[in-house]
Structure formats: structure tokens, C-alpha cells
mmCIF file of the N, C-alpha and C atoms, coordinates in Angstrom:
data_MODEL
# 
_entry.id   MODEL 
# 
loop_
_atom_site.group_PDB 
_atom_site.id 
_atom_site.type_symbol 
_atom_site.label_atom_id 
_atom_site.label_alt_id 
_atom_site.label_comp_id 
_atom_site.label_asym_id 
_atom_site.label_entity_id 
_atom_site.label_seq_id 
_atom_site.pdbx_PDB_ins_code 
_atom_site.Cartn_x 
_atom_site.Cartn_y 
_atom_site.Cartn_z 
_atom_site.occupancy 
_atom_site.B_iso_or_equiv 
_atom_site.pdbx_formal_charge 
_atom_site.auth_seq_id 
_atom_site.auth_comp_id 
_atom_site.auth_asym_id 
_atom_site.auth_atom_id 
_atom_site.pdbx_PDB_model_num 
ATOM 1   N N  . MET A 1 1  ? 0.808   -1.169 0.032   1.00 0.00 ? 1  MET A N  1 
ATOM 2   C CA . MET A 1 1  ? -0.044  -0.010 0.174   1.00 0.00 ? 1  MET A CA 1 
ATOM 3   C C  . MET A 1 1  ? 0.936   1.231  0.042   1.00 0.00 ? 1  MET A C  1 
ATOM 4   N N  . GLU A 1 2  ? 2.123   1.305  0.700   1.00 0.00 ? 2  GLU A N  1 
ATOM 5   C CA . GLU A 1 2  ? 2.859   2.533  0.734   1.00 0.00 ? 2  GLU A CA 1 
ATOM 6   C C  . GLU A 1 2  ? 3.410   2.657  -0.877  1.00 0.00 ? 2  GLU A C  1 
ATOM 7   N N  . LEU A 1 3  ? 3.741   1.526  -1.455  1.00 0.00 ? 3  LEU A N  1 
ATOM 8   C CA . LEU A 1 3  ? 4.178   2.009  -2.950  1.00 0.00 ? 3  LEU A CA 1 
ATOM 9   C C  . LEU A 1 3  ? 3.113   2.739  -3.686  1.00 0.00 ? 3  LEU A C  1 
ATOM 10  N N  . TYR A 1 4  ? 1.825   2.309  -3.642  1.00 0.00 ? 4  TYR A N  1 
ATOM 11  C CA . TYR A 1 4  ? 0.688   2.868  -4.244  1.00 0.00 ? 4  TYR A CA 1 
ATOM 12  C C  . TYR A 1 4  ? 0.767   4.250  -3.700  1.00 0.00 ? 4  TYR A C  1 
ATOM 13  N N  . LYS A 1 5  ? 0.888   4.572  -2.502  1.00 0.00 ? 5  LYS A N  1 
ATOM 14  C CA . LYS A 1 5  ? 0.804   5.810  -2.059  1.00 0.00 ? 5  LYS A CA 1 
ATOM 15  C C  . LYS A 1 5  ? 1.771   6.689  -2.723  1.00 0.00 ? 5  LYS A C  1 
ATOM 16  N N  . ASP A 1 6  ? 3.050   6.192  -2.856  1.00 0.00 ? 6  ASP A N  1 
ATOM 17  C CA . ASP A 1 6  ? 4.281   6.912  -3.242  1.00 0.00 ? 6  ASP A CA 1 
ATOM 18  C C  . ASP A 1 6  ? 3.967   7.153  -4.623  1.00 0.00 ? 6  ASP A C  1 
ATOM 19  N N  . ILE A 1 7  ? 3.616   6.310  -5.402  1.00 0.00 ? 7  ILE A N  1 
ATOM 20  C CA . ILE A 1 7  ? 3.376   6.589  -6.768  1.00 0.00 ? 7  ILE A CA 1 
ATOM 21  C C  . ILE A 1 7  ? 2.199   7.595  -7.076  1.00 0.00 ? 7  ILE A C  1 
ATOM 22  N N  . LEU A 1 8  ? 1.147   7.305  -6.354  1.00 0.00 ? 8  LEU A N  1 
ATOM 23  C CA . LEU A 1 8  ? -0.022  8.369  -6.500  1.00 0.00 ? 8  LEU A CA 1 
ATOM 24  C C  . LEU A 1 8  ? 0.517   9.725  -6.137  1.00 0.00 ? 8  LEU A C  1 
ATOM 25  N N  . VAL A 1 9  ? 1.077   9.861  -5.253  1.00 0.00 ? 9  VAL A N  1 
ATOM 26  C CA . VAL A 1 9  ? 1.556   11.349 -4.602  1.00 0.00 ? 9  VAL A CA 1 
ATOM 27  C C  . VAL A 1 9  ? 2.575   12.127 -5.692  1.00 0.00 ? 9  VAL A C  1 
ATOM 28  N N  . ARG A 1 10 ? 3.618   11.125 -6.262  1.00 0.00 ? 10 ARG A N  1 
ATOM 29  C CA . ARG A 1 10 ? 4.280   11.607 -7.253  1.00 0.00 ? 10 ARG A CA 1 
ATOM 30  C C  . ARG A 1 10 ? 3.506   12.143 -8.549  1.00 0.00 ? 10 ARG A C  1 
ATOM 31  N N  . MET A 1 11 ? 2.352   11.325 -8.928  1.00 0.00 ? 11 MET A N  1 
ATOM 32  C CA . MET A 1 11 ? 1.707   11.905 -9.911  1.00 0.00 ? 11 MET A CA 1 
ATOM 33  C C  . MET A 1 11 ? 0.842   13.039 -9.754  1.00 0.00 ? 11 MET A C  1 
ATOM 34  N N  . LEU A 1 12 ? 0.508   13.354 -8.720  1.00 0.00 ? 12 LEU A N  1 
ATOM 35  C CA . LEU A 1 12 ? -0.499  14.352 -8.276  1.00 0.00 ? 12 LEU A CA 1 
ATOM 36  C C  . LEU A 1 12 ? 0.421   15.400 -7.993  1.00 0.00 ? 12 LEU A C  1 
ATOM 37  N N  . ARG A 1 13 ? 1.577   15.310 -7.643  1.00 0.00 ? 13 ARG A N  1 
ATOM 38  C CA . ARG A 1 13 ? 2.463   16.718 -7.457  1.00 0.00 ? 13 ARG A CA 1 
ATOM 39  C C  . ARG A 1 13 ? 2.550   17.672 -8.576  1.00 0.00 ? 13 ARG A C  1 
ATOM 40  N N  . SER A 1 14 ? 2.391   16.914 -9.711  1.00 0.00 ? 14 SER A N  1 
ATOM 41  C CA . SER A 1 14 ? 2.852   17.845 -11.225 1.00 0.00 ? 14 SER A CA 1 
ATOM 42  C C  . SER A 1 14 ? 1.148   18.397 -11.560 1.00 0.00 ? 14 SER A C  1 
ATOM 43  N N  . ARG A 1 15 ? 0.234   17.987 -10.796 1.00 0.00 ? 15 ARG A N  1 
ATOM 44  C CA . ARG A 1 15 ? -0.774  18.296 -11.381 1.00 0.00 ? 15 ARG A CA 1 
ATOM 45  C C  . ARG A 1 15 ? -1.542  19.509 -10.443 1.00 0.00 ? 15 ARG A C  1 
ATOM 46  N N  . LEU A 1 16 ? -2.462  20.355 -11.083 1.00 0.00 ? 16 LEU A N  1 
ATOM 47  C CA . LEU A 1 16 ? -3.195  21.311 -10.070 1.00 0.00 ? 16 LEU A CA 1 
ATOM 48  C C  . LEU A 1 16 ? -4.368  20.519 -9.665  1.00 0.00 ? 16 LEU A C  1 
ATOM 49  N N  . VAL A 1 17 ? -4.485  20.664 -8.446  1.00 0.00 ? 17 VAL A N  1 
ATOM 50  C CA . VAL A 1 17 ? -5.651  20.141 -7.706  1.00 0.00 ? 17 VAL A CA 1 
ATOM 51  C C  . VAL A 1 17 ? -6.339  21.111 -6.892  1.00 0.00 ? 17 VAL A C  1 
ATOM 52  N N  . GLU A 1 18 ? -7.834  21.299 -7.279  1.00 0.00 ? 18 GLU A N  1 
ATOM 53  C CA . GLU A 1 18 ? -8.839  22.230 -6.757  1.00 0.00 ? 18 GLU A CA 1 
ATOM 54  C C  . GLU A 1 18 ? -9.688  21.638 -5.930  1.00 0.00 ? 18 GLU A C  1 
ATOM 55  N N  . VAL A 1 19 ? -9.693  21.867 -4.776  1.00 0.00 ? 19 VAL A N  1 
ATOM 56  C CA . VAL A 1 19 ? -10.657 21.200 -3.766  1.00 0.00 ? 19 VAL A CA 1 
ATOM 57  C C  . VAL A 1 19 ? -11.949 22.024 -3.328  1.00 0.00 ? 19 VAL A C  1 
ATOM 58  N N  . LYS A 1 20 ? -12.893 21.784 -3.534  1.00 0.00 ? 20 LYS A N  1 
ATOM 59  C CA . LYS A 1 20 ? -14.280 22.691 -3.072  1.00 0.00 ? 20 LYS A CA 1 
ATOM 60  C C  . LYS A 1 20 ? -15.016 22.138 -2.134  1.00 0.00 ? 20 LYS A C  1 
ATOM 61  N N  . PHE A 1 21 ? -15.581 22.769 -1.144  1.00 0.00 ? 21 PHE A N  1 
ATOM 62  C CA . PHE A 1 21 ? -16.402 22.516 -0.251  1.00 0.00 ? 21 PHE A CA 1 
ATOM 63  C C  . PHE A 1 21 ? -17.777 23.268 -0.221  1.00 0.00 ? 21 PHE A C  1 
ATOM 64  N N  . THR A 1 22 ? -18.509 22.518 -0.571  1.00 0.00 ? 22 THR A N  1 
ATOM 65  C CA . THR A 1 22 ? -19.887 23.416 -1.080  1.00 0.00 ? 22 THR A CA 1 
ATOM 66  C C  . THR A 1 22 ? -20.659 23.429 0.293   1.00 0.00 ? 22 THR A C  1 
ATOM 67  N N  . ASN A 1 23 ? -21.140 24.629 0.431   1.00 0.00 ? 23 ASN A N  1 
ATOM 68  C CA . ASN A 1 23 ? -21.969 24.867 1.738   1.00 0.00 ? 23 ASN A CA 1 
ATOM 69  C C  . ASN A 1 23 ? -21.238 24.990 2.854   1.00 0.00 ? 23 ASN A C  1 
ATOM 70  N N  . CYS A 1 24 ? -20.036 25.269 2.790   1.00 0.00 ? 24 CYS A N  1 
ATOM 71  C CA . CYS A 1 24 ? -19.034 25.614 3.719   1.00 0.00 ? 24 CYS A CA 1 
ATOM 72  C C  . CYS A 1 24 ? -18.773 27.171 4.154   1.00 0.00 ? 24 CYS A C  1 
ATOM 73  N N  . THR A 1 25 ? -18.901 27.431 5.158   1.00 0.00 ? 25 THR A N  1 
ATOM 74  C CA . THR A 1 25 ? -19.128 29.015 5.434   1.00 0.00 ? 25 THR A CA 1 
ATOM 75  C C  . THR A 1 25 ? -17.562 29.380 6.397   1.00 0.00 ? 25 THR A C  1 
ATOM 76  N N  . ILE A 1 26 ? -16.842 28.414 6.545   1.00 0.00 ? 26 ILE A N  1 
ATOM 77  C CA . ILE A 1 26 ? -15.809 28.611 7.483   1.00 0.00 ? 26 ILE A CA 1 
ATOM 78  C C  . ILE A 1 26 ? -14.780 29.226 6.675   1.00 0.00 ? 26 ILE A C  1 
ATOM 79  N N  . ASP A 1 27 ? -14.313 30.533 7.111   1.00 0.00 ? 27 ASP A N  1 
ATOM 80  C CA . ASP A 1 27 ? -12.975 31.137 6.264   1.00 0.00 ? 27 ASP A CA 1 
ATOM 81  C C  . ASP A 1 27 ? -11.780 30.274 6.637   1.00 0.00 ? 27 ASP A C  1 
ATOM 82  N N  . PRO A 1 28 ? -11.125 29.482 5.799   1.00 0.00 ? 28 PRO A N  1 
ATOM 83  C CA . PRO A 1 28 ? -9.927  28.633 6.118   1.00 0.00 ? 28 PRO A CA 1 
ATOM 84  C C  . PRO A 1 28 ? -8.801  29.397 6.778   1.00 0.00 ? 28 PRO A C  1 
ATOM 85  N N  . ASN A 1 29 ? -8.490  30.667 6.268   1.00 0.00 ? 29 ASN A N  1 
ATOM 86  C CA . ASN A 1 29 ? -7.182  31.291 6.623   1.00 0.00 ? 29 ASN A CA 1 
ATOM 87  C C  . ASN A 1 29 ? -7.639  31.822 8.264   1.00 0.00 ? 29 ASN A C  1 
ATOM 88  N N  . ALA A 1 30 ? -8.905  32.342 8.531   1.00 0.00 ? 30 ALA A N  1 
ATOM 89  C CA . ALA A 1 30 ? -9.038  32.678 9.727   1.00 0.00 ? 30 ALA A CA 1 
ATOM 90  C C  . ALA A 1 30 ? -9.034  31.359 10.874  1.00 0.00 ? 30 ALA A C  1 
ATOM 91  N N  . ALA A 1 31 ? -9.531  30.342 10.325  1.00 0.00 ? 31 ALA A N  1 
ATOM 92  C CA . ALA A 1 31 ? -9.809  29.025 11.082  1.00 0.00 ? 31 ALA A CA 1 
ATOM 93  C C  . ALA A 1 31 ? -8.024  28.721 11.534  1.00 0.00 ? 31 ALA A C  1 
ATOM 94  N N  . VAL A 1 32 ? -7.373  28.756 10.304  1.00 0.00 ? 32 VAL A N  1 
ATOM 95  C CA . VAL A 1 32 ? -5.855  28.266 10.840  1.00 0.00 ? 32 VAL A CA 1 
ATOM 96  C C  . VAL A 1 32 ? -5.349  29.306 11.573  1.00 0.00 ? 32 VAL A C  1 
ATOM 97  N N  . GLU A 1 33 ? -5.549  30.500 11.215  1.00 0.00 ? 33 GLU A N  1 
ATOM 98  C CA . GLU A 1 33 ? -4.906  31.502 12.248  1.00 0.00 ? 33 GLU A CA 1 
ATOM 99  C C  . GLU A 1 33 ? -5.135  31.574 13.460  1.00 0.00 ? 33 GLU A C  1 
ATOM 100 N N  . MET A 1 34 ? -6.360  31.213 13.713  1.00 0.00 ? 34 MET A N  1 
ATOM 101 C CA . MET A 1 34 ? -7.079  31.202 15.035  1.00 0.00 ? 34 MET A CA 1 
ATOM 102 C C  . MET A 1 34 ? -6.147  29.932 15.964  1.00 0.00 ? 34 MET A C  1 
ATOM 103 N N  . THR A 1 35 ? -6.130  29.023 15.115  1.00 0.00 ? 35 THR A N  1 
ATOM 104 C CA . THR A 1 35 ? -5.814  27.468 15.773  1.00 0.00 ? 35 THR A CA 1 
ATOM 105 C C  . THR A 1 35 ? -4.341  27.824 15.985  1.00 0.00 ? 35 THR A C  1 
ATOM 106 N N  . CYS A 1 36 ? -3.780  28.261 15.070  1.00 0.00 ? 36 CYS A N  1 
ATOM 107 C CA . CYS A 1 36 ? -2.230  28.589 15.243  1.00 0.00 ? 36 CYS A CA 1 
ATOM 108 C C  . CYS A 1 36 ? -2.070  29.475 16.505  1.00 0.00 ? 36 CYS A C  1 
ATOM 109 N N  . TYR A 1 37 ? -2.798  30.727 16.709  1.00 0.00 ? 37 TYR A N  1 
ATOM 110 C CA . TYR A 1 37 ? -2.721  31.518 17.642  1.00 0.00 ? 37 TYR A CA 1 
ATOM 111 C C  . TYR A 1 37 ? -3.080  30.627 19.083  1.00 0.00 ? 37 TYR A C  1 
ATOM 112 N N  . ASN A 1 38 ? -4.109  30.080 19.197  1.00 0.00 ? 38 ASN A N  1 
ATOM 113 C CA . ASN A 1 38 ? -4.086  29.224 20.133  1.00 0.00 ? 38 ASN A CA 1 
ATOM 114 C C  . ASN A 1 38 ? -2.989  28.352 20.741  1.00 0.00 ? 38 ASN A C  1 
ATOM 115 N N  . MET A 1 39 ? -2.402  27.723 19.662  1.00 0.00 ? 39 MET A N  1 
ATOM 116 C CA . MET A 1 39 ? -1.524  26.789 19.839  1.00 0.00 ? 39 MET A CA 1 
ATOM 117 C C  . MET A 1 39 ? -0.072  27.505 20.524  1.00 0.00 ? 39 MET A C  1 
ATOM 118 N N  . LEU A 1 40 ? 0.127   28.678 20.080  1.00 0.00 ? 40 LEU A N  1 
ATOM 119 C CA . LEU A 1 40 ? 1.049   29.266 20.315  1.00 0.00 ? 40 LEU A CA 1 
ATOM 120 C C  . LEU A 1 40 ? 0.966   29.842 22.042  1.00 0.00 ? 40 LEU A C  1 
ATOM 121 N N  . LYS A 1 41 ? -0.426  30.379 22.137  1.00 0.00 ? 41 LYS A N  1 
ATOM 122 C CA . LYS A 1 41 ? -0.607  30.936 23.497  1.00 0.00 ? 41 LYS A CA 1 
ATOM 123 C C  . LYS A 1 41 ? -0.366  29.609 24.422  1.00 0.00 ? 41 LYS A C  1 
ATOM 124 N N  . GLN A 1 42 ? -0.499  28.346 24.042  1.00 0.00 ? 42 GLN A N  1 
ATOM 125 C CA . GLN A 1 42 ? -0.438  27.370 24.915  1.00 0.00 ? 42 GLN A CA 1 
ATOM 126 C C  . GLN A 1 42 ? 1.194   26.876 25.130  1.00 0.00 ? 42 GLN A C  1 
ATOM 127 N N  . ILE A 1 43 ? 1.968   27.080 24.137  1.00 0.00 ? 43 ILE A N  1 
ATOM 128 C CA . ILE A 1 43 ? 3.312   26.591 24.012  1.00 0.00 ? 43 ILE A CA 1 
ATOM 129 C C  . ILE A 1 43 ? 4.169   28.009 24.840  1.00 0.00 ? 43 ILE A C  1 
ATOM 130 N N  . LYS A 1 44 ? 3.619   29.358 24.852  1.00 0.00 ? 44 LYS A N  1 
ATOM 131 C CA . LYS A 1 44 ? 4.183   30.632 25.260  1.00 0.00 ? 44 LYS A CA 1 
ATOM 132 C C  . LYS A 1 44 ? 3.960   30.110 26.960  1.00 0.00 ? 44 LYS A C  1 
ATOM 133 N N  . ALA A 1 45 ? 2.823   29.620 27.270  1.00 0.00 ? 45 ALA A N  1 
ATOM 134 C CA . ALA A 1 45 ? 2.352   29.299 28.626  1.00 0.00 ? 45 ALA A CA 1 
ATOM 135 C C  . ALA A 1 45 ? 3.275   28.412 29.475  1.00 0.00 ? 45 ALA A C  1 
ATOM 136 N N  . ILE A 1 46 ? 3.579   27.379 28.369  1.00 0.00 ? 46 ILE A N  1 
ATOM 137 C CA . ILE A 1 46 ? 4.492   26.266 28.845  1.00 0.00 ? 46 ILE A CA 1 
ATOM 138 C C  . ILE A 1 46 ? 5.928   26.643 29.150  1.00 0.00 ? 46 ILE A C  1 
ATOM 139 N N  . ILE A 1 47 ? 6.222   27.722 28.115  1.00 0.00 ? 47 ILE A N  1 
ATOM 140 C CA . ILE A 1 47 ? 7.885   28.020 28.318  1.00 0.00 ? 47 ILE A CA 1 
ATOM 141 C C  . ILE A 1 47 ? 7.731   29.131 29.645  1.00 0.00 ? 47 ILE A C  1 
ATOM 142 N N  . GLU A 1 48 ? 6.766   30.137 29.684  1.00 0.00 ? 48 GLU A N  1 
ATOM 143 C CA . GLU A 1 48 ? 6.886   30.981 30.953  1.00 0.00 ? 48 GLU A CA 1 
ATOM 144 C C  . GLU A 1 48 ? 6.657   30.242 32.247  1.00 0.00 ? 48 GLU A C  1 
ATOM 145 N N  . ASP A 1 49 ? 6.262   28.982 32.492  1.00 0.00 ? 49 ASP A N  1 
ATOM 146 C CA . ASP A 1 49 ? 5.896   28.387 33.550  1.00 0.00 ? 49 ASP A CA 1 
ATOM 147 C C  . ASP A 1 49 ? 7.513   28.523 34.408  1.00 0.00 ? 49 ASP A C  1 
ATOM 148 N N  . GLU A 1 50 ? 7.507   29.402 35.238  1.00 0.00 ? 50 GLU A N  1 
ATOM 149 C CA . GLU A 1 50 ? 8.822   29.715 36.067  1.00 0.00 ? 50 GLU A CA 1 
ATOM 150 C C  . GLU A 1 50 ? 8.770   28.754 37.285  1.00 0.00 ? 50 GLU A C  1 
ATOM 151 N N  . SER A 1 51 ? 7.667   27.885 37.538  1.00 0.00 ? 51 SER A N  1 
ATOM 152 C CA . SER A 1 51 ? 7.437   27.061 38.822  1.00 0.00 ? 51 SER A CA 1 
ATOM 153 C C  . SER A 1 51 ? 8.629   25.780 38.560  1.00 0.00 ? 51 SER A C  1 
ATOM 154 N N  . LEU A 1 52 ? 8.917   25.683 37.226  1.00 0.00 ? 52 LEU A N  1 
ATOM 155 C CA . LEU A 1 52 ? 9.704   24.368 37.000  1.00 0.00 ? 52 LEU A CA 1 
ATOM 156 C C  . LEU A 1 52 ? 11.290  24.643 36.954  1.00 0.00 ? 52 LEU A C  1 
ATOM 157 N N  . GLU A 1 53 ? 12.253  23.921 37.723  1.00 0.00 ? 53 GLU A N  1 
ATOM 158 C CA . GLU A 1 53 ? 13.625  23.714 37.494  1.00 0.00 ? 53 GLU A CA 1 
ATOM 159 C C  . GLU A 1 53 ? 13.874  23.797 36.136  1.00 0.00 ? 53 GLU A C  1 
ATOM 160 N N  . ASP A 1 54 ? 15.221  24.082 36.073  1.00 0.00 ? 54 ASP A N  1 
ATOM 161 C CA . ASP A 1 54 ? 15.881  23.921 34.768  1.00 0.00 ? 54 ASP A CA 1 
ATOM 162 C C  . ASP A 1 54 ? 16.035  22.363 34.407  1.00 0.00 ? 54 ASP A C  1 
ATOM 163 N N  . SER A 1 55 ? 16.345  21.755 35.416  1.00 0.00 ? 55 SER A N  1 
ATOM 164 C CA . SER A 1 55 ? 16.418  20.030 35.173  1.00 0.00 ? 55 SER A CA 1 
ATOM 165 C C  . SER A 1 55 ? 14.943  19.636 34.631  1.00 0.00 ? 55 SER A C  1 
ATOM 166 N N  . GLU A 1 56 ? 13.940  20.362 34.787  1.00 0.00 ? 56 GLU A N  1 
ATOM 167 C CA . GLU A 1 56 ? 12.746  19.848 34.156  1.00 0.00 ? 56 GLU A CA 1 
ATOM 168 C C  . GLU A 1 56 ? 12.335  20.338 32.752  1.00 0.00 ? 56 GLU A C  1 
ATOM 169 N N  . CYS A 1 57 ? 13.465  21.095 32.200  1.00 0.00 ? 57 CYS A N  1 
ATOM 170 C CA . CYS A 1 57 ? 13.367  21.513 30.900  1.00 0.00 ? 57 CYS A CA 1 
ATOM 171 C C  . CYS A 1 57 ? 12.787  20.644 29.736  1.00 0.00 ? 57 CYS A C  1 
ATOM 172 N N  . PHE A 1 58 ? 13.304  19.323 29.998  1.00 0.00 ? 58 PHE A N  1 
ATOM 173 C CA . PHE A 1 58 ? 12.638  18.213 29.249  1.00 0.00 ? 58 PHE A CA 1 
ATOM 174 C C  . PHE A 1 58 ? 11.262  18.038 29.067  1.00 0.00 ? 58 PHE A C  1 
ATOM 175 N N  . GLN A 1 59 ? 10.689  18.161 30.230  1.00 0.00 ? 59 GLN A N  1 
ATOM 176 C CA . GLN A 1 59 ? 9.184   18.176 30.368  1.00 0.00 ? 59 GLN A CA 1 
ATOM 177 C C  . GLN A 1 59 ? 8.452   19.149 29.705  1.00 0.00 ? 59 GLN A C  1 
ATOM 178 N N  . LYS A 1 60 ? 9.255   20.317 29.610  1.00 0.00 ? 60 LYS A N  1 
ATOM 179 C CA . LYS A 1 60 ? 8.636   21.516 28.813  1.00 0.00 ? 60 LYS A CA 1 
ATOM 180 C C  . LYS A 1 60 ? 8.677   21.193 27.528  1.00 0.00 ? 60 LYS A C  1 
ATOM 181 N N  . ILE A 1 61 ? 9.692   20.471 26.940  1.00 0.00 ? 61 ILE A N  1 
ATOM 182 C CA . ILE A 1 61 ? 9.892   20.098 25.589  1.00 0.00 ? 61 ILE A CA 1 
ATOM 183 C C  . ILE A 1 61 ? 8.798   19.242 25.202  1.00 0.00 ? 61 ILE A C  1 
ATOM 184 N N  . GLU A 1 62 ? 8.419   18.253 26.055  1.00 0.00 ? 62 GLU A N  1 
ATOM 185 C CA . GLU A 1 62 ? 7.690   17.026 25.999  1.00 0.00 ? 62 GLU A CA 1 
ATOM 186 C C  . GLU A 1 62 ? 5.788   17.871 25.861  1.00 0.00 ? 62 GLU A C  1 
ATOM 187 N N  . GLU A 1 63 ? 5.822   18.975 26.717  1.00 0.00 ? 63 GLU A N  1 
ATOM 188 C CA . GLU A 1 63 ? 4.478   19.583 26.712  1.00 0.00 ? 63 GLU A CA 1 
ATOM 189 C C  . GLU A 1 63 ? 4.375   20.233 25.142  1.00 0.00 ? 63 GLU A C  1 
ATOM 190 N N  . ILE A 1 64 ? 5.294   20.776 24.895  1.00 0.00 ? 64 ILE A N  1 
ATOM 191 C CA . ILE A 1 64 ? 5.386   21.557 23.523  1.00 0.00 ? 64 ILE A CA 1 
ATOM 192 C C  . ILE A 1 64 ? 5.132   20.726 22.562  1.00 0.00 ? 64 ILE A C  1 
ATOM 193 N N  . VAL A 1 65 ? 5.678   19.406 22.630  1.00 0.00 ? 65 VAL A N  1 
ATOM 194 C CA . VAL A 1 65 ? 5.437   18.521 21.355  1.00 0.00 ? 65 VAL A CA 1 
ATOM 195 C C  . VAL A 1 65 ? 4.044   18.044 21.698  1.00 0.00 ? 65 VAL A C  1 
ATOM 196 N N  . LYS A 1 66 ? 3.684   17.484 22.653  1.00 0.00 ? 66 LYS A N  1 
ATOM 197 C CA . LYS A 1 66 ? 2.222   17.376 22.902  1.00 0.00 ? 66 LYS A CA 1 
ATOM 198 C C  . LYS A 1 66 ? 1.190   18.240 22.443  1.00 0.00 ? 66 LYS A C  1 
ATOM 199 N N  . THR A 1 67 ? 1.591   19.659 22.570  1.00 0.00 ? 67 THR A N  1 
ATOM 200 C CA . THR A 1 67 ? 0.781   20.789 22.092  1.00 0.00 ? 67 THR A CA 1 
ATOM 201 C C  . THR A 1 67 ? 0.534   20.680 20.464  1.00 0.00 ? 67 THR A C  1 
ATOM 202 N N  . PHE A 1 68 ? 1.720   20.205 20.166  1.00 0.00 ? 68 PHE A N  1 
ATOM 203 C CA . PHE A 1 68 ? 1.639   20.217 18.654  1.00 0.00 ? 68 PHE A CA 1 
ATOM 204 C C  . PHE A 1 68 ? 0.826   19.016 18.088  1.00 0.00 ? 68 PHE A C  1 
ATOM 205 N N  . GLU A 1 69 ? 1.026   17.864 18.679  1.00 0.00 ? 69 GLU A N  1 
ATOM 206 C CA . GLU A 1 69 ? 0.191   16.747 18.501  1.00 0.00 ? 69 GLU A CA 1 
ATOM 207 C C  . GLU A 1 69 ? -1.170  16.918 18.900  1.00 0.00 ? 69 GLU A C  1 
ATOM 208 N N  . LEU A 1 70 ? -1.823  17.683 19.562  1.00 0.00 ? 70 LEU A N  1 
ATOM 209 C CA . LEU A 1 70 ? -3.085  17.999 19.960  1.00 0.00 ? 70 LEU A CA 1 
ATOM 210 C C  . LEU A 1 70 ? -3.734  18.752 18.797  1.00 0.00 ? 70 LEU A C  1 
ATOM 211 N N  . PHE A 1 71 ? -2.772  19.666 18.149  1.00 0.00 ? 71 PHE A N  1 
ATOM 212 C CA . PHE A 1 71 ? -3.400  20.659 16.901  1.00 0.00 ? 71 PHE A CA 1 
ATOM 213 C C  . PHE A 1 71 ? -3.058  19.670 15.431  1.00 0.00 ? 71 PHE A C  1 
ATOM 214 N N  . GLY A 1 72 ? -2.723  18.435 15.807  1.00 0.00 ? 72 GLY A N  1 
ATOM 215 C CA . GLY A 1 72 ? -2.561  17.582 14.340  1.00 0.00 ? 72 GLY A CA 1 
ATOM 216 C C  . GLY A 1 72 ? -1.116  17.621 13.981  1.00 0.00 ? 72 GLY A C  1 
ATOM 217 N N  . SER A 1 73 ? -0.005  17.818 14.497  1.00 0.00 ? 73 SER A N  1 
ATOM 218 C CA . SER A 1 73 ? 1.214   18.058 13.916  1.00 0.00 ? 73 SER A CA 1 
ATOM 219 C C  . SER A 1 73 ? 1.882   17.082 15.128  1.00 0.00 ? 73 SER A C  1 
ATOM 220 N N  . ASP A 1 74 ? 3.451   17.283 14.952  1.00 0.00 ? 74 ASP A N  1 
ATOM 221 C CA . ASP A 1 74 ? 4.042   16.070 15.761  1.00 0.00 ? 74 ASP A CA 1 
ATOM 222 C C  . ASP A 1 74 ? 5.575   16.619 15.855  1.00 0.00 ? 74 ASP A C  1 
ATOM 223 N N  . GLY A 1 75 ? 6.324   15.995 16.474  1.00 0.00 ? 75 GLY A N  1 
ATOM 224 C CA . GLY A 1 75 ? 7.781   16.207 16.437  1.00 0.00 ? 75 GLY A CA 1 
ATOM 225 C C  . GLY A 1 75 ? 8.807   15.484 15.404  1.00 0.00 ? 75 GLY A C  1 
ATOM 226 N N  . GLY A 1 76 ? 7.912   14.640 14.650  1.00 0.00 ? 76 GLY A N  1 
ATOM 227 C CA . GLY A 1 76 ? 8.670   13.855 13.477  1.00 0.00 ? 76 GLY A CA 1 
ATOM 228 C C  . GLY A 1 76 ? 9.507   12.719 14.332  1.00 0.00 ? 76 GLY A C  1 
ATOM 229 N N  . SER A 1 77 ? 10.594  12.177 13.824  1.00 0.00 ? 77 SER A N  1 
ATOM 230 C CA . SER A 1 77 ? 11.381  11.267 14.307  1.00 0.00 ? 77 SER A CA 1 
ATOM 231 C C  . SER A 1 77 ? 11.736  11.643 15.360  1.00 0.00 ? 77 SER A C  1 
ATOM 232 N N  . ARG A 1 78 ? 12.011  12.902 15.865  1.00 0.00 ? 78 ARG A N  1 
ATOM 233 C CA . ARG A 1 78 ? 12.610  13.449 17.083  1.00 0.00 ? 78 ARG A CA 1 
ATOM 234 C C  . ARG A 1 78 ? 11.700  12.987 18.199  1.00 0.00 ? 78 ARG A C  1 
ATOM 235 N N  . HIS A 1 79 ? 10.759  12.636 18.229  1.00 0.00 ? 79 HIS A N  1 
ATOM 236 C CA . HIS A 1 79 ? 9.509   12.337 19.284  1.00 0.00 ? 79 HIS A CA 1 
ATOM 237 C C  . HIS A 1 79 ? 9.318   11.018 19.220  1.00 0.00 ? 79 HIS A C  1 
ATOM 238 N N  . ASP A 1 80 ? 10.643  10.108 19.372  1.00 0.00 ? 80 ASP A N  1 
ATOM 239 C CA . ASP A 1 80 ? 10.207  8.435  19.200  1.00 0.00 ? 80 ASP A CA 1 
ATOM 240 C C  . ASP A 1 80 ? 10.389  7.923  20.617  1.00 0.00 ? 80 ASP A C  1 
ATOM 241 N N  . PHE A 1 81 ? 10.375  8.853  21.709  1.00 0.00 ? 81 PHE A N  1 
ATOM 242 C CA . PHE A 1 81 ? 10.645  8.049  23.031  1.00 0.00 ? 81 PHE A CA 1 
ATOM 243 C C  . PHE A 1 81 ? 9.437   7.954  23.900  1.00 0.00 ? 81 PHE A C  1 
# 
């Protein structure tokens, strides 16, 4: 299945694809901006948490990665622990 996906992705990269959502009233730019803003607020709160000692820095990074995961992103291969 992975080979099928790789072939399909390569074929689609060279083509213009237009996606339309009928009856959709959401402004995608505004929705993404608001999601990013909320994510940054959470990350900022984690970084500014002065109740943690420097030895707990790893936990701060873990919280940031979890915040990315909460919003559908991840730390890639750097978060395999």
C-alpha cells in the first residue's frame, strides 16, 4: 500500500488540484490563524512556567510536542521516546 501511495503522490505533485467544499461557511485562513494563535498561547504558557526547575526542561519540551500533537502536528522522528 505504501508503494501505491508513493506513486500516486508523485503523479499528483505535477498536477493542479482544486478542492471545493460546498455549503462551507468557514474562512480557512481565519480558522488556521486562530488555531495557530491558540497553539502559540499554549506553548508560550509552557515556556513561561517559572515554577519548573531547569532540570525539568525536558518536560517543557515534551509538553510543547504534545501541544503540536493536539493540533494535528508532531515532532517527527525526534519524538520517538
